[in-house]
C-alpha positions as CSV (number, residue, x, y, z in Angstrom):
1,X,107.9,78.3,146.3
2,X,105.1,77.0,144.0
3,X,102.8,76.8,147.0
4,X,99.8,77.7,144.7
5,X,100.6,74.8,142.3
6,X,98.4,71.7,142.7
7,X,100.6,68.8,141.4
8,X,97.5,66.8,140.4
9,X,96.8,69.5,137.8
10,X,100.4,69.3,136.4
11,X,101.7,67.4,133.4
12,X,105.5,67.2,133.0
13,X,106.8,66.7,129.5
14,X,110.0,66.4,127.4
15,X,110.6,66.0,123.7
16,X,113.5,64.6,121.7
17,X,114.2,65.8,118.3
18,X,116.4,64.9,115.4
19,X,117.2,66.4,111.9
20,X,114.7,65.4,109.3
21,X,117.4,63.7,107.2
22,X,120.2,61.3,108.2
23,X,122.8,63.4,106.5
24,X,123.2,66.8,104.8
25,X,123.6,65.1,101.4
26,X,120.0,63.9,101.6
27,X,118.5,67.3,102.2
28,X,116.7,68.7,99.2
29,X,118.5,71.5,97.5
30,X,116.0,74.2,98.4
31,X,116.3,73.3,102.1
32,X,120.1,73.2,101.9
33,X,120.0,76.8,100.8
34,X,117.6,77.8,103.5
35,X,119.7,75.8,106.1
36,X,122.8,77.7,105.0
37,X,121.0,81.0,105.5
38,X,119.4,80.1,108.7
39,X,122.6,79.0,110.4
40,X,125.2,81.3,108.9
41,X,125.7,83.3,112.2
42,X,125.4,80.3,114.6
43,X,127.9,78.1,112.9
44,X,130.5,80.8,112.3
45,X,133.5,79.1,110.6
46,X,131.9,75.7,110.5
47,X,130.4,74.4,107.2
48,X,126.7,74.1,106.8
49,X,127.2,70.3,106.3
50,X,129.3,70.0,109.4
51,X,126.7,71.8,111.4
52,X,123.8,69.8,110.1
53,X,123.7,67.2,113.0
54,X,122.3,70.1,115.1
55,X,119.3,70.6,112.7
56,X,117.0,68.9,115.2
57,X,117.0,72.1,117.3
58,X,115.0,74.0,114.7
59,X,111.4,72.9,114.0
60,X,111.7,73.9,110.4
61,X,114.6,71.4,109.8
62,X,113.9,68.8,112.5
63,X,111.3,66.4,113.7
64,X,110.0,65.0,117.0
65,X,110.9,61.3,117.6
66,X,109.6,61.1,121.2
67,X,107.4,62.9,123.6
68,X,107.4,61.6,127.2
69,X,104.9,62.9,129.8
70,X,104.5,62.4,133.5
71,X,101.7,63.0,136.0
72,X,101.9,63.1,139.7
73,X,100.0,60.5,141.6
74,X,99.2,59.8,145.3
75,X,99.9,56.4,146.8
76,X,98.7,56.7,150.4
77,X,100.8,59.4,151.9
78,X,103.5,58.9,149.3
79,X,103.8,61.0,146.1
80,X,104.2,59.0,142.9
81,X,104.8,59.6,139.2
82,X,103.2,57.9,136.2
83,X,105.3,58.2,133.0
84,X,104.2,57.5,129.4
85,X,106.0,58.0,126.1
86,X,105.0,58.4,122.5
87,X,107.9,57.4,120.3
88,X,107.7,56.6,116.6
89,X,109.5,57.2,113.3
90,X,106.3,58.8,112.0
91,X,106.1,62.2,113.8
92,X,102.5,62.6,112.8
93,X,101.6,59.5,114.9
94,X,103.5,60.8,117.9
95,X,101.7,64.2,117.7
96,X,98.3,62.7,117.1
97,X,98.6,60.4,120.2
98,X,99.9,63.2,122.3
99,X,97.1,65.6,121.2
100,X,94.5,62.8,121.9
101,X,95.9,62.6,125.5
102,X,95.7,66.4,126.0
103,X,92.2,66.5,124.6
104,X,91.1,64.2,127.4
105,X,92.5,66.5,130.0
106,X,91.0,69.7,131.5
107,X,91.8,72.9,129.5
108,X,93.4,74.4,132.5
109,X,95.9,71.6,132.8
110,X,99.4,73.1,133.6
111,X,102.1,71.9,131.2
112,X,105.6,71.8,132.7
113,X,109.0,71.3,131.0
114,X,112.6,72.4,131.5
115,X,113.2,75.3,129.0
116,X,109.7,74.5,127.7
117,X,108.8,78.0,126.9
118,X,111.8,78.5,124.6
119,X,111.9,75.0,123.1
120,X,109.4,72.2,123.9
121,X,106.1,74.1,123.7
122,X,106.8,76.2,120.6
123,X,108.4,73.2,118.8
124,X,105.4,71.0,119.4
125,X,103.1,73.7,118.1
126,X,105.1,74.3,115.0
127,X,105.4,70.6,114.1
128,X,101.7,70.2,114.8
129,X,100.9,72.8,112.2
130,X,103.4,71.3,109.7
131,X,101.7,67.9,110.2
132,X,98.3,69.6,109.6
133,X,97.0,68.7,113.0
134,X,95.0,70.9,115.4
135,X,97.0,72.5,118.3
136,X,95.4,71.4,121.6
137,X,93.9,74.1,123.8
138,X,96.6,73.8,126.5
139,X,99.2,74.9,123.9
140,X,97.3,77.8,122.4
141,X,98.7,81.0,123.7
142,X,97.9,83.5,121.0
143,X,95.8,86.4,122.4
144,X,96.2,85.3,126.0
145,X,97.6,87.4,128.8
146,X,100.7,86.0,130.4
147,X,98.9,85.0,133.6
148,X,96.3,83.1,131.5
149,X,98.9,80.8,130.1
150,X,99.2,77.6,132.1
151,X,102.8,76.8,131.3
152,X,105.5,76.2,133.9
153,X,109.2,76.2,133.0
154,X,111.7,75.0,135.6
155,X,114.5,76.8,133.9
156,X,112.5,80.0,133.9
157,X,111.7,79.5,137.6
158,X,115.3,79.1,138.4
159,X,116.2,82.4,136.7
160,X,114.3,84.4,139.4
161,X,114.1,87.3,136.8
162,X,117.7,86.9,135.6
163,X,117.0,86.6,131.9
164,X,120.7,86.2,131.0
165,X,120.9,82.9,132.8
166,X,120.8,79.5,131.2
167,X,121.0,76.5,133.6
168,X,120.8,72.9,132.3
169,X,118.6,70.3,133.9
170,X,121.7,68.2,134.5
171,X,123.3,71.0,136.6
172,X,120.1,71.6,138.6
173,X,119.8,67.9,139.2
174,X,123.4,67.9,140.7
175,X,122.7,70.9,142.9
176,X,119.6,69.3,144.4
177,X,121.1,65.8,144.6
178,X,118.6,64.4,142.1
179,X,119.8,61.3,140.2
180,X,121.2,62.5,136.9
181,X,119.2,61.9,133.7
182,X,122.5,62.1,131.7
183,X,123.9,58.7,132.7
184,X,123.7,57.2,129.2
185,X,123.4,59.7,126.3
186,X,123.1,63.4,126.1
187,X,121.0,65.6,123.8
188,X,123.9,65.9,121.3
189,X,124.0,62.1,120.9
190,X,120.3,61.8,119.9
191,X,121.0,62.4,116.2
192,X,123.6,59.7,116.1
193,X,121.5,57.2,118.2
194,X,118.5,57.7,116.0
195,X,120.0,57.9,112.5
196,X,123.1,55.7,112.9
197,X,122.2,53.2,115.6
198,X,118.5,53.3,114.9
199,X,117.8,52.8,118.6
200,X,114.5,54.7,119.3
201,X,114.0,52.8,122.5
202,X,117.2,54.2,123.9
203,X,116.1,57.7,123.1
204,X,112.7,57.0,124.7
205,X,114.4,55.9,127.9
206,X,116.5,59.1,127.9
207,X,113.4,61.2,127.4
208,X,111.6,59.5,130.3
209,X,114.6,60.2,132.5
210,X,114.3,63.9,131.7
211,X,110.6,63.9,132.6
212,X,111.4,62.1,135.9
213,X,114.2,64.6,136.8
214,X,112.0,67.6,136.0
215,X,109.2,66.2,138.2
216,X,111.8,65.7,141.0
217,X,113.0,69.3,140.5
218,X,109.4,70.5,140.9
219,X,109.2,68.5,144.1
220,X,112.3,70.2,145.4
221,X,111.0,73.7,144.4
222,X,107.9,72.9,146.5
223,X,110.2,71.8,149.4
224,X,108.8,68.2,149.1
225,X,110.9,65.0,149.4
226,X,112.0,63.3,146.2
227,X,109.7,60.8,144.7
228,X,110.9,57.3,145.7
229,X,111.9,55.0,142.8
230,X,109.4,52.4,143.7
231,X,106.6,55.0,143.3
232,X,107.7,55.9,139.7
233,X,105.7,53.8,137.2
234,X,106.6,53.8,133.5
235,X,103.6,52.7,131.4
236,X,103.8,51.2,127.9
């Protein structure tokens, strides 16, 4: 599987998102109304206020607080991974730095994420436009044929055409005996850790673990050994 993929041409990424406001009370009235309408079917009997901690899922009501990326490296005959993160309270700074990184890469660079096609890639594009920045070429898919889009999604690969199936990264990590990325916080905790604990560094670490796990999953999909811990480098 993935025999045609050159790992040196692959960039693995993950994003962490939170609601734009610490609490529902702080949301401007116009957006409260729009939030109520947007989520009326998803929240069922739950109030719009009670459902607000999940607002980070929607690009219209959330913001990115961290983007972590990983590139495969070669150290002798051993595969390695170099991981870098962009984390900031100012989303525009995160996106600008991430775009600057992509602009230095070849336009045919393959972007990879778990559930990236449904979440990470479109979320980044939407927030890039909202911040009045230019979407990098690797994320522009409008007008392209499916085979022209260099996006790889590990969840999509695991479906094998079964479009009803959702499989978490945590479950796949367990199946393939990959050290779990969920040994501290989970996605549902990110809102609390950011707005209440104000611990952005903890979120960054969590995001980096997801990148490492996704890279390890790609290795498994290619029938390669896991990347050894000593060959994983996290750069500031």
